[in-house]
N, CA, C and O atoms as a Tripos MOL2 file, in Angstrom:
@<TRIPOS>MOLECULE
protein
  252   251    63     0     0
PROTEIN
NO_CHARGES

@<TRIPOS>ATOM
      1 N           0.8460   -1.1680    0.0000 N.3       1 MET1
      2 CA          0.0000    0.0000    0.0000 C.3       1 MET1
      3 C           0.8940    1.2350    0.0000 C.2       1 MET1
      4 O           2.0020    1.2270    0.5360 O.2       1 MET1
      5 N           0.3870    2.2750   -0.6070 N.am      2 LYS2
      6 CA          1.1800    3.4900   -0.7590 C.3       2 LYS2
      7 C           0.4090    4.7000   -0.2560 C.2       2 LYS2
      8 O          -0.8170    4.7000   -0.1470 O.2       2 LYS2
      9 N           1.1870    5.7230    0.0440 N.am      3 ARG3
     10 CA          0.6020    7.0120    0.3690 C.3       3 ARG3
     11 C           1.4740    8.0850   -0.2650 C.2       3 ARG3
     12 O           2.6460    7.8540   -0.5590 O.2       3 ARG3
     13 N           0.8960    9.2480   -0.4700 N.am      4 ILE4
     14 CA          1.6110   10.3750   -1.0450 C.3       4 ILE4
     15 C           1.6750   11.4640    0.0110 C.2       4 ILE4
     16 O           0.6710   11.7960    0.6400 O.2       4 ILE4
     17 N           2.8580   12.0110    0.1990 N.am      5 GLU5
     18 CA          3.0660   13.0540    1.1950 C.3       5 GLU5
     19 C           3.4130   14.3620    0.4800 C.2       5 GLU5
     20 O           4.2640   14.3880   -0.4090 O.2       5 GLU5
     21 N           2.7460   15.4420    0.8780 N.am      6 PHE6
     22 CA          2.9570   16.7550    0.2700 C.3       6 PHE6
     23 C           3.5900   17.7120    1.2660 C.2       6 PHE6
     24 O           3.5440   17.4830    2.4750 O.2       6 PHE6
     25 N           4.1790   18.7830    0.7550 N.am      7 GLU7
     26 CA          4.8710   19.7460    1.6100 C.3       7 GLU7
     27 C           3.9220   20.6610    2.3650 C.2       7 GLU7
     28 O           4.2160   21.0690    3.4880 O.2       7 GLU7
     29 N           2.7830   20.9880    1.7560 N.am      8 ASN8
     30 CA          1.8530   21.9020    2.4210 C.3       8 ASN8
     31 C           0.4140   21.5740    2.0370 C.2       8 ASN8
     32 O           0.1580   20.7370    1.1710 O.2       8 ASN8
     33 N          -0.5030   22.2420    2.6920 N.am      9 HIS9
     34 CA         -1.9270   21.9590    2.4940 C.3       9 HIS9
     35 C          -2.4040   22.3830    1.1060 C.2       9 HIS9
     36 O          -3.2750   21.7310    0.5300 O.2       9 HIS9
     37 N          -1.8590   23.4430    0.5740 N.am     10 GLN10
     38 CA         -2.2670   23.9030   -0.7560 C.3      10 GLN10
     39 C          -1.9400   22.8520   -1.8200 C.2      10 GLN10
     40 O          -2.7650   22.5830   -2.6930 O.2      10 GLN10
     41 N          -0.7560   22.2590   -1.7560 N.am     11 ASP11
     42 CA         -0.3900   21.1990   -2.6980 C.3      11 ASP11
     43 C          -1.3010   19.9860   -2.5400 C.2      11 ASP11
     44 O          -1.6800   19.3490   -3.5230 O.2      11 ASP11
     45 N          -1.6450   19.6760   -1.3040 N.am     12 LEU12
     46 CA         -2.5620   18.5670   -1.0340 C.3      12 LEU12
     47 C          -3.9150   18.8100   -1.6880 C.2      12 LEU12
     48 O          -4.4710   17.9020   -2.3060 O.2      12 LEU12
     49 N          -4.4490   20.0100   -1.5640 N.am     13 ARG13
     50 CA         -5.7640   20.3290   -2.1430 C.3      13 ARG13
     51 C          -5.7490   20.2170   -3.6660 C.2      13 ARG13
     52 O          -6.7080   19.7270   -4.2640 O.2      13 ARG13
     53 N          -4.6720   20.6650   -4.2900 N.am     14 ILE14
     54 CA         -4.5500   20.5500   -5.7480 C.3      14 ILE14
     55 C          -4.5710   19.0800   -6.1620 C.2      14 ILE14
     56 O          -5.2540   18.7100   -7.1180 O.2      14 ILE14
     57 N          -3.8300   18.2510   -5.4470 N.am     15 ALA15
     58 CA         -3.7820   16.8200   -5.7650 C.3      15 ALA15
     59 C          -5.1320   16.1500   -5.5280 C.2      15 ALA15
     60 O          -5.5350   15.2880   -6.3080 O.2      15 ALA15
     61 N          -5.8330   16.5320   -4.4660 N.am     16 LEU16
     62 CA         -7.1520   15.9530   -4.2000 C.3      16 LEU16
     63 C          -8.1150   16.2340   -5.3430 C.2      16 LEU16
     64 O          -8.8580   15.3470   -5.7640 O.2      16 LEU16
     65 N          -8.1070   17.4560   -5.8460 N.am     17 GLU17
     66 CA         -8.9870   17.8110   -6.9640 C.3      17 GLU17
     67 C          -8.6610   16.9890   -8.2080 C.2      17 GLU17
     68 O          -9.5650   16.5330   -8.9080 O.2      17 GLU17
     69 N          -7.3760   16.8000   -8.4830 N.am     18 LEU18
     70 CA         -6.9940   16.0140   -9.6550 C.3      18 LEU18
     71 C          -7.3820   14.5470   -9.5170 C.2      18 LEU18
     72 O          -7.8810   13.9460  -10.4690 O.2      18 LEU18
     73 N          -7.1600   13.9720   -8.3540 N.am     19 LEU19
     74 CA         -7.5180   12.5660   -8.1580 C.3      19 LEU19
     75 C          -9.0250   12.3610   -8.2530 C.2      19 LEU19
     76 O          -9.4800   11.3400   -8.7690 O.2      19 LEU19
     77 N          -9.7950   13.3140   -7.7650 N.am     20 GLU20
     78 CA        -11.2480   13.2260   -7.9090 C.3      20 GLU20
     79 C         -11.6520   13.3410   -9.3690 C.2      20 GLU20
     80 O         -12.5560   12.6340   -9.8160 O.2      20 GLU20
     81 N         -11.0040   14.2100  -10.1110 N.am     21 ARG21
     82 CA        -11.3210   14.3920  -11.5290 C.3      21 ARG21
     83 C         -11.0620   13.1100  -12.3180 C.2      21 ARG21
     84 O         -11.8080   12.7900  -13.2440 O.2      21 ARG21
     85 N         -10.0060   12.3740  -11.9560 N.am     22 TYR22
     86 CA         -9.6610   11.1270  -12.6380 C.3      22 TYR22
     87 C         -10.3160    9.9010  -11.9990 C.2      22 TYR22
     88 O         -10.0140    8.7750  -12.3940 O.2      22 TYR22
     89 N         -11.1900   10.0910  -11.0390 N.am     23 SER23
     90 CA        -11.9310    9.0160  -10.3630 C.3      23 SER23
     91 C         -11.0040    7.9680   -9.7450 C.2      23 SER23
     92 O         -11.2350    6.7670   -9.8870 O.2      23 SER23
     93 N          -9.9690    8.4230   -9.0680 N.am     24 ILE24
     94 CA         -9.0280    7.5380   -8.3860 C.3      24 ILE24
     95 C          -9.4210    7.4750   -6.9190 C.2      24 ILE24
     96 O          -9.5920    8.5070   -6.2700 O.2      24 ILE24
     97 N          -9.5640    6.2550   -6.3950 N.am     25 ASP25
     98 CA         -9.9590    6.0690   -4.9960 C.3      25 ASP25
     99 C          -8.8090    6.4040   -4.0600 C.2      25 ASP25
    100 O          -7.6680    6.0030   -4.2900 O.2      25 ASP25
    101 N          -9.1190    7.1380   -3.0110 N.am     26 PHE26
    102 CA         -8.1210    7.5040   -2.0150 C.3      26 PHE26
    103 C          -8.8340    7.8490   -0.7210 C.2      26 PHE26
    104 O         -10.0520    8.0250   -0.7010 O.2      26 PHE26
    105 N          -8.0790    7.9430    0.3480 N.am     27 THR27
    106 CA         -8.5980    8.4440    1.6180 C.3      27 THR27
    107 C          -7.6000    9.4530    2.1620 C.2      27 THR27
    108 O          -6.4120    9.4080    1.8420 O.2      27 THR27
    109 N          -8.0930   10.3530    2.9780 N.am     28 TRP28
    110 CA         -7.2180   11.3170    3.6300 C.3      28 TRP28
    111 C          -7.8980   11.8050    4.8890 C.2      28 TRP28
    112 O          -9.1230   11.7710    5.0010 O.2      28 TRP28
    113 N          -7.1050   12.2520    5.8230 N.am     29 ASP29
    114 CA         -7.6100   12.7520    7.1010 C.3      29 ASP29
    115 C          -7.4460   14.2630    7.1090 C.2      29 ASP29
    116 O          -6.3250   14.7720    7.1100 O.2      29 ASP29
    117 N          -8.5470   14.9670    7.1140 N.am     30 MET30
    118 CA         -8.4680   16.4260    7.0210 C.3      30 MET30
    119 C          -7.8470   17.0680    8.2580 C.2      30 MET30
    120 O          -7.4460   18.2310    8.2130 O.2      30 MET30
    121 N          -7.7620   16.3310    9.3530 N.am     31 TYR31
    122 CA         -7.1640   16.8770   10.5740 C.3      31 TYR31
    123 C          -5.6870   16.5120   10.7240 C.2      31 TYR31
    124 O          -5.0310   16.9650   11.6620 O.2      31 TYR31
    125 N          -5.1660   15.7070    9.8200 N.am     32 ASP32
    126 CA         -3.7620   15.2990    9.8800 C.3      32 ASP32
    127 C          -2.8890   16.4360    9.3510 C.2      32 ASP32
    128 O          -3.1300   16.9410    8.2550 O.2      32 ASP32
    129 N          -1.9000   16.8330   10.1020 N.am     33 THR33
    130 CA         -1.0400   17.9510    9.6990 C.3      33 THR33
    131 C           0.1280   17.5140    8.8210 C.2      33 THR33
    132 O           0.9470   18.3440    8.4250 O.2      33 THR33
    133 N           0.2130   16.2160    8.5110 N.am     34 ARG34
    134 CA          1.3210   15.7330    7.6860 C.3      34 ARG34
    135 C           1.0190   15.8090    6.1960 C.2      34 ARG34
    136 O           1.9090   15.5210    5.3950 O.2      34 ARG34
    137 N          -0.1730   16.1760    5.7860 N.am     35 HIS35
    138 CA         -0.5640   16.3510    4.3830 C.3      35 HIS35
    139 C          -0.3790   15.0620    3.5800 C.2      35 HIS35
    140 O           0.4300   15.0070    2.6540 O.2      35 HIS35
    141 N          -1.1400   14.0240    3.9500 N.am     36 LEU36
    142 CA         -1.0260   12.7070    3.3330 C.3      36 LEU36
    143 C          -2.3020   12.3190    2.6000 C.2      36 LEU36
    144 O          -3.4060   12.6690    3.0160 O.2      36 LEU36
    145 N          -2.1300   11.5870    1.5000 N.am     37 ILE37
    146 CA         -3.2280   10.9090    0.8190 C.3      37 ILE37
    147 C          -2.9010    9.4240    0.8580 C.2      37 ILE37
    148 O          -1.8270    9.0130    0.4200 O.2      37 ILE37
    149 N          -3.8120    8.6240    1.3760 N.am     38 HIS38
    150 CA         -3.6320    7.1740    1.4350 C.3      38 HIS38
    151 C          -4.2680    6.5640    0.1900 C.2      38 HIS38
    152 O          -5.4400    6.8060   -0.0980 O.2      38 HIS38
    153 N          -3.4940    5.7770   -0.5420 N.am     39 LEU39
    154 CA         -3.9650    5.2240   -1.8110 C.3      39 LEU39
    155 C          -4.4050    3.7750   -1.7210 C.2      39 LEU39
    156 O          -5.1350    3.3130   -2.5980 O.2      39 LEU39
    157 N          -3.9960    3.0500   -0.7120 N.am     40 GLY40
    158 CA         -4.3900    1.6540   -0.5940 C.3      40 GLY40
    159 C          -3.7940    0.8230   -1.7130 C.2      40 GLY40
    160 O          -2.5820    0.8490   -1.9260 O.2      40 GLY40
    161 N          -4.6340    0.0820   -2.4330 N.am     41 HIS41
    162 CA         -4.1690   -0.8250   -3.4840 C.3      41 HIS41
    163 C          -4.4800   -0.2930   -4.8810 C.2      41 HIS41
    164 O          -4.7080   -1.0750   -5.8040 O.2      41 HIS41
    165 N          -4.4890    1.0060   -5.0400 N.am     42 VAL42
    166 CA         -4.7680    1.6360   -6.3320 C.3      42 VAL42
    167 C          -3.5900    1.4150   -7.2820 C.2      42 VAL42
    168 O          -2.4420    1.3410   -6.8420 O.2      42 VAL42
    169 N          -3.8740    1.3100   -8.5860 N.am     43 ASN43
    170 CA         -2.8090    1.2210   -9.5870 C.3      43 ASN43
    171 C          -2.0560    2.5490   -9.5960 C.2      43 ASN43
    172 O          -2.6180    3.5840   -9.9520 O.2      43 ASN43
    173 N          -0.7910    2.5160   -9.2040 N.am     44 PHE44
    174 CA         -0.0520    3.7600   -9.0290 C.3      44 PHE44
    175 C           0.2770    4.4470  -10.3470 C.2      44 PHE44
    176 O           0.5500    5.6470  -10.3500 O.2      44 PHE44
    177 N           0.2620    3.7310  -11.4650 N.am     45 ASP45
    178 CA          0.4790    4.3720  -12.7640 C.3      45 ASP45
    179 C          -0.6080    5.3950  -13.0520 C.2      45 ASP45
    180 O          -0.3320    6.4460  -13.6300 O.2      45 ASP45
    181 N          -1.8430    5.0990  -12.6540 N.am     46 HIS46
    182 CA         -2.9350    6.0530  -12.8460 C.3      46 HIS46
    183 C          -2.7120    7.3020  -12.0080 C.2      46 HIS46
    184 O          -3.0020    8.4130  -12.4520 O.2      46 HIS46
    185 N          -2.2020    7.1250  -10.8110 N.am     47 VAL47
    186 CA         -1.9410    8.2600   -9.9210 C.3      47 VAL47
    187 C          -0.8380    9.1410  -10.4990 C.2      47 VAL47
    188 O          -0.9670   10.3650  -10.5110 O.2      47 VAL47
    189 N           0.2390    8.5340  -10.9770 N.am     48 LYS48
    190 CA          1.3280    9.3090  -11.5810 C.3      48 LYS48
    191 C           0.8350   10.0950  -12.7850 C.2      48 LYS48
    192 O           1.2080   11.2540  -12.9710 O.2      48 LYS48
    193 N          -0.0050    9.4680  -13.6040 N.am     49 TYR49
    194 CA         -0.5510   10.1480  -14.7740 C.3      49 TYR49
    195 C          -1.3950   11.3540  -14.3580 C.2      49 TYR49
    196 O          -1.3100   12.4170  -14.9740 O.2      49 TYR49
    197 N          -2.1980   11.1890  -13.3260 N.am     50 ALA50
    198 CA         -3.0520   12.2900  -12.8660 C.3      50 ALA50
    199 C          -2.2260   13.4300  -12.2840 C.2      50 ALA50
    200 O          -2.5600   14.5980  -12.4840 O.2      50 ALA50
    201 N          -1.1590   13.1100  -11.5710 N.am     51 LEU51
    202 CA         -0.3760   14.1430  -10.8930 C.3      51 LEU51
    203 C           0.6870   14.7980  -11.7660 C.2      51 LEU51
    204 O           1.2760   15.7980  -11.3570 O.2      51 LEU51
    205 N           0.9460   14.2690  -12.9430 N.am     52 GLN52
    206 CA          1.9890   14.8610  -13.7710 C.3      52 GLN52
    207 C           1.6200   16.2550  -14.2620 C.2      52 GLN52
    208 O           2.5090   17.0380  -14.5970 O.2      52 GLN52
    209 N           0.3530   16.5800  -14.3150 N.am     53 SER53
    210 CA         -0.0570   17.8970  -14.7990 C.3      53 SER53
    211 C          -0.0580   18.9680  -13.7140 C.2      53 SER53
    212 O          -0.0890   20.1550  -14.0400 O.2      53 SER53
    213 N          -0.0250   18.5960  -12.4490 N.am     54 CYS54
    214 CA         -0.1450   19.6050  -11.3890 C.3      54 CYS54
    215 C           1.1910   20.1990  -10.9700 C.2      54 CYS54
    216 O           1.2200   21.3080  -10.4350 O.2      54 CYS54
    217 N           2.2870   19.5070  -11.1920 N.am     55 ARG55
    218 CA          3.6370   20.0060  -10.9040 C.3      55 ARG55
    219 C           3.8300   20.4660   -9.4660 C.2      55 ARG55
    220 O           4.5030   21.4660   -9.2150 O.2      55 ARG55
    221 N           3.2500   19.7510   -8.5370 N.am     56 VAL56
    222 CA          3.4980   20.0170   -7.1160 C.3      56 VAL56
    223 C           4.4590   18.9470   -6.5990 C.2      56 VAL56
    224 O           4.3700   17.7910   -7.0110 O.2      56 VAL56
    225 N           5.3630   19.3120   -5.7140 N.am     57 PRO57
    226 CA          6.2920   18.3130   -5.1800 C.3      57 PRO57
    227 C           5.5870   17.3470   -4.2370 C.2      57 PRO57
    228 O           4.7950   17.7600   -3.3900 O.2      57 PRO57
    229 N           5.8760   16.0700   -4.3880 N.am     58 TYR58
    230 CA          5.3000   15.0560   -3.5080 C.3      58 TYR58
    231 C           6.2950   13.9300   -3.3230 C.2      58 TYR58
    232 O           7.2330   13.7740   -4.1040 O.2      58 TYR58
    233 N           6.0770   13.1540   -2.2850 N.am     59 LYS59
    234 CA          6.9380   12.0160   -1.9760 C.3      59 LYS59
    235 C           6.0550   10.7860   -1.8330 C.2      59 LYS59
    236 O           5.0200   10.8340   -1.1670 O.2      59 LYS59
    237 N           6.4610    9.6820   -2.4570 N.am     60 ILE60
    238 CA          5.7240    8.4270   -2.3970 C.3      60 ILE60
    239 C           6.2980    7.5910   -1.2620 C.2      60 ILE60
    240 O           7.5100    7.3840   -1.1860 O.2      60 ILE60
    241 N           5.4290    7.1140   -0.3840 N.am     61 VAL61
    242 CA          5.8650    6.3550    0.7820 C.3      61 VAL61
    243 C           5.1140    5.0280    0.8170 C.2      61 VAL61
    244 O           3.8880    5.0040    0.7100 O.2      61 VAL61
    245 N           5.8510    3.9150    0.9680 N.am     62 ASP62
    246 CA          5.2260    2.6010    1.1650 C.3      62 ASP62
    247 C           4.9380    2.4030    2.6450 C.2      62 ASP62
    248 O           5.7080    2.8370    3.5030 O.2      62 ASP62
    249 N           3.8300    1.7490    2.9340 N.am     63 TYR63
    250 CA          3.5490    1.3890    4.3310 C.3      63 TYR63
    251 C           2.8090    0.0910    4.3900 C.2      63 TYR63
    252 O           2.4800   -0.3830    5.4770 O.2      63 TYR63
@<TRIPOS>BOND
     1     1     2 1
     2     2     3 1
     3     3     4 2
     4     3     5 am
     5     5     6 1
     6     6     7 1
     7     7     8 2
     8     7     9 am
     9     9    10 1
    10    10    11 1
    11    11    12 2
    12    11    13 am
    13    13    14 1
    14    14    15 1
    15    15    16 2
    16    15    17 am
    17    17    18 1
    18    18    19 1
    19    19    20 2
    20    19    21 am
    21    21    22 1
    22    22    23 1
    23    23    24 2
    24    23    25 am
    25    25    26 1
    26    26    27 1
    27    27    28 2
    28    27    29 am
    29    29    30 1
    30    30    31 1
    31    31    32 2
    32    31    33 am
    33    33    34 1
    34    34    35 1
    35    35    36 2
    36    35    37 am
    37    37    38 1
    38    38    39 1
    39    39    40 2
    40    39    41 am
    41    41    42 1
    42    42    43 1
    43    43    44 2
    44    43    45 am
    45    45    46 1
    46    46    47 1
    47    47    48 2
    48    47    49 am
    49    49    50 1
    50    50    51 1
    51    51    52 2
    52    51    53 am
    53    53    54 1
    54    54    55 1
    55    55    56 2
    56    55    57 am
    57    57    58 1
    58    58    59 1
    59    59    60 2
    60    59    61 am
    61    61    62 1
    62    62    63 1
    63    63    64 2
    64    63    65 am
    65    65    66 1
    66    66    67 1
    67    67    68 2
    68    67    69 am
    69    69    70 1
    70    70    71 1
    71    71    72 2
    72    71    73 am
    73    73    74 1
    74    74    75 1
    75    75    76 2
    76    75    77 am
    77    77    78 1
    78    78    79 1
    79    79    80 2
    80    79    81 am
    81    81    82 1
    82    82    83 1
    83    83    84 2
    84    83    85 am
    85    85    86 1
    86    86    87 1
    87    87    88 2
    88    87    89 am
    89    89    90 1
    90    90    91 1
    91    91    92 2
    92    91    93 am
    93    93    94 1
    94    94    95 1
    95    95    96 2
    96    95    97 am
    97    97    98 1
    98    98    99 1
    99    99   100 2
   100    99   101 am
   101   101   102 1
   102   102   103 1
   103   103   104 2
   104   103   105 am
   105   105   106 1
   106   106   107 1
   107   107   108 2
   108   107   109 am
   109   109   110 1
   110   110   111 1
   111   111   112 2
   112   111   113 am
   113   113   114 1
   114   114   115 1
   115   115   116 2
   116   115   117 am
   117   117   118 1
   118   118   119 1
   119   119   120 2
   120   119   121 am
   121   121   122 1
   122   122   123 1
   123   123   124 2
   124   123   125 am
   125   125   126 1
   126   126   127 1
   127   127   128 2
   128   127   129 am
   129   129   130 1
   130   130   131 1
   131   131   132 2
   132   131   133 am
   133   133   134 1
   134   134   135 1
   135   135   136 2
   136   135   137 am
   137   137   138 1
   138   138   139 1
   139   139   140 2
   140   139   141 am
   141   141   142 1
   142   142   143 1
   143   143   144 2
   144   143   145 am
   145   145   146 1
   146   146   147 1
   147   147   148 2
   148   147   149 am
   149   149   150 1
   150   150   151 1
   151   151   152 2
   152   151   153 am
   153   153   154 1
   154   154   155 1
   155   155   156 2
   156   155   157 am
   157   157   158 1
   158   158   159 1
   159   159   160 2
   160   159   161 am
   161   161   162 1
   162   162   163 1
   163   163   164 2
   164   163   165 am
   165   165   166 1
   166   166   167 1
   167   167   168 2
   168   167   169 am
   169   169   170 1
   170   170   171 1
   171   171   172 2
   172   171   173 am
   173   173   174 1
   174   174   175 1
   175   175   176 2
   176   175   177 am
   177   177   178 1
   178   178   179 1
   179   179   180 2
   180   179   181 am
   181   181   182 1
   182   182   183 1
   183   183   184 2
   184   183   185 am
   185   185   186 1
   186   186   187 1
   187   187   188 2
   188   187   189 am
   189   189   190 1
   190   190   191 1
   191   191   192 2
   192   191   193 am
   193   193   194 1
   194   194   195 1
   195   195   196 2
   196   195   197 am
   197   197   198 1
   198   198   199 1
   199   199   200 2
   200   199   201 am
   201   201   202 1
   202   202   203 1
   203   203   204 2
   204   203   205 am
   205   205   206 1
   206   206   207 1
   207   207   208 2
   208   207   209 am
   209   209   210 1
   210   210   211 1
   211   211   212 2
   212   211   213 am
   213   213   214 1
   214   214   215 1
   215   215   216 2
   216   215   217 am
   217   217   218 1
   218   218   219 1
   219   219   220 2
   220   219   221 am
   221   221   222 1
   222   222   223 1
   223   223   224 2
   224   223   225 am
   225   225   226 1
   226   226   227 1
   227   227   228 2
   228   227   229 am
   229   229   230 1
   230   230   231 1
   231   231   232 2
   232   231   233 am
   233   233   234 1
   234   234   235 1
   235   235   236 2
   236   235   237 am
   237   237   238 1
   238   238   239 1
   239   239   240 2
   240   239   241 am
   241   241   242 1
   242   242   243 1
   243   243   244 2
   244   243   245 am
   245   245   246 1
   246   246   247 1
   247   247   248 2
   248   247   249 am
   249   249   250 1
   250   250   251 1
   251   251   252 2
@<TRIPOS>SUBSTRUCTURE
     1 MET1         2 RESIDUE 1 A MET
     2 LYS2         6 RESIDUE 1 A LYS
     3 ARG3        10 RESIDUE 1 A ARG
     4 ILE4        14 RESIDUE 1 A ILE
     5 GLU5        18 RESIDUE 1 A GLU
     6 PHE6        22 RESIDUE 1 A PHE
     7 GLU7        26 RESIDUE 1 A GLU
     8 ASN8        30 RESIDUE 1 A ASN
     9 HIS9        34 RESIDUE 1 A HIS
    10 GLN10       38 RESIDUE 1 A GLN
    11 ASP11       42 RESIDUE 1 A ASP
    12 LEU12       46 RESIDUE 1 A LEU
    13 ARG13       50 RESIDUE 1 A ARG
    14 ILE14       54 RESIDUE 1 A ILE
    15 ALA15       58 RESIDUE 1 A ALA
    16 LEU16       62 RESIDUE 1 A LEU
    17 GLU17       66 RESIDUE 1 A GLU
    18 LEU18       70 RESIDUE 1 A LEU
    19 LEU19       74 RESIDUE 1 A LEU
    20 GLU20       78 RESIDUE 1 A GLU
    21 ARG21       82 RESIDUE 1 A ARG
    22 TYR22       86 RESIDUE 1 A TYR
    23 SER23       90 RESIDUE 1 A SER
    24 ILE24       94 RESIDUE 1 A ILE
    25 ASP25       98 RESIDUE 1 A ASP
    26 PHE26      102 RESIDUE 1 A PHE
    27 THR27      106 RESIDUE 1 A THR
    28 TRP28      110 RESIDUE 1 A TRP
    29 ASP29      114 RESIDUE 1 A ASP
    30 MET30      118 RESIDUE 1 A MET
    31 TYR31      122 RESIDUE 1 A TYR
    32 ASP32      126 RESIDUE 1 A ASP
    33 THR33      130 RESIDUE 1 A THR
    34 ARG34      134 RESIDUE 1 A ARG
    35 HIS35      138 RESIDUE 1 A HIS
    36 LEU36      142 RESIDUE 1 A LEU
    37 ILE37      146 RESIDUE 1 A ILE
    38 HIS38      150 RESIDUE 1 A HIS
    39 LEU39      154 RESIDUE 1 A LEU
    40 GLY40      158 RESIDUE 1 A GLY
    41 HIS41      162 RESIDUE 1 A HIS
    42 VAL42      166 RESIDUE 1 A VAL
    43 ASN43      170 RESIDUE 1 A ASN
    44 PHE44      174 RESIDUE 1 A PHE
    45 ASP45      178 RESIDUE 1 A ASP
    46 HIS46      182 RESIDUE 1 A HIS
    47 VAL47      186 RESIDUE 1 A VAL
    48 LYS48      190 RESIDUE 1 A LYS
    49 TYR49      194 RESIDUE 1 A TYR
    50 ALA50      198 RESIDUE 1 A ALA
    51 LEU51      202 RESIDUE 1 A LEU
    52 GLN52      206 RESIDUE 1 A GLN
    53 SER53      210 RESIDUE 1 A SER
    54 CYS54      214 RESIDUE 1 A CYS
    55 ARG55      218 RESIDUE 1 A ARG
    56 VAL56      222 RESIDUE 1 A VAL
    57 PRO57      226 RESIDUE 1 A PRO
    58 TYR58      230 RESIDUE 1 A TYR
    59 LYS59      234 RESIDUE 1 A LYS
    60 ILE60      238 RESIDUE 1 A ILE
    61 VAL61      242 RESIDUE 1 A VAL
    62 ASP62      246 RESIDUE 1 A ASP
    63 TYR63      250 RESIDUE 1 A TYR
């Protein structure tokens, strides 16, 4: 399972809008200050394709 970590809340919001637009399943905790999106078992190629247009820095973390 993977999660994506962003530097700030603004970058997180941009990514959330893109993932919703591409109908990619994810979860996130709006009260978490670490700015994470949990992807679960989603095909990560779809996520990379969706995020390539937003140009926000992110880090992919396995857990």
